[in-house]
N, C-alpha and C positions, 0 to 999 in steps of 0.2 A: 504492499500499498504506501502511496507516494503522499506526501504530505506538502501541501502548496506554501509557497512562502506567503500568500496572503494570510493563512491559518496561523503562520507563525508570527506574522505581524499583529494580527487581531489579538491574538493570546498574549504576546509582550505589553501591548499598547492596554489592553484590559486589566492585566496585573497591575502594570505601573499606576493606571487612574484608580484602581480598587484601593491602593495603598495610600495614595494622595487625600482621596473622599473618606478613606476609613479613620486616618488622623485627625481629619477637618470633623468627621462624626463624633470621634474622642473628644476633642476638645469642646464642641458645642454640646455633647449629651453630658461632660461632666459639669459643664456651666450651668446648664439649666437645672438637672438634679441636684447638683451641689447647693444651688439657691433657694430651691422651692422644693417644699414638702410633699414628694411623690412617693408612691408605692414601692417596695423593692422591685429592683430588674435584675435576672438571672443570680438570683442568690444573694444580691448585693445591696445595701442600701446607699442611699446619698451618692455623691460623684462617681463611686467605684461603678455602681450598677447604670447610672447613667451614662458614664465614657463607652462600657462594656456594649450597651444596647447601641449607641451613637455609632460605634467602630461597626458592627454588624450591619446596619442600615448603609453605613456610607461605603464598605466594600461591596454590598451589593448593588447600590446608586452608580458606584463607578464603572463597573460591570456591565451595567443598563446603559450608561449614559456612551459608552463606547460603541456598544451594538446599535443603539439608535442612530450615531453618526457614521459608522460603517454601512447602515443599513441603506443609505440614501446612495453611497456611493458604490457598493459592491452587489445591492439588491441579493441579499442572502434571506435565509429562513426565518424573520423576526418573530413569528408567532412560537415556535418551537423553543428559541432562545428565552421567549418571556417565561414560558411553562417551566423550562429547566432553571430558570433562574430564580423563579419564585420556590420551585422543590429545594432547590440548594440554600436560598437563603432560610427556610424552614429546618432543614436539615443543620446548619449552622447555629439554629438557635438551641435546638434540641442537644447538638454537640456540646455547646458550652454550658447548658443548664446540667448536663448528667455527666460530664466526663470527669475522669478523676486523670486523666493523661496529663502530663505536665506541659506538651506541647502544642496542644490544639490550635495556637494561633497561628500556625503555619498551615493546617487545614481550613482555617477561615479565611486565610487570604487566597488559596486555590480553588474553592469551591464553586463559588460564583463566577469567577471568570471562567472556569473550565465548562461550567454548565452553559454559560452564554455562549462560547466559542463552539461548543458541541451542537448545541442547538442552532446556532446561526449556519453552520455548514454541512448540516444534517441532509442526505440527499434522502428524496422520496422513494 
């Protein structure tokens, strides 16, 4: 199976934007939950839980943003990408809530980007 250069570019840009928007989401989530009394998120209370939730949402939004931009250029299968990205986000939340494995942060970054890329380039 030959992997196209476009798939590699899509994956790299998606991962980079997931990291950048994840960091932004971490800062925004920690700020909001740190200043307002909201319920616990992902087993944490206050800015820790808000930062974790913001990170999860930022990573998924980063992958989604790149997929939407590339959809206009390369005309991929965007509906498959949305579906897999949604499932990847839910999987990320479940992994972060119930995992005792110490390196789940790396899984957190890879799942939404991989789901978006696989769904975008999936052939019918």
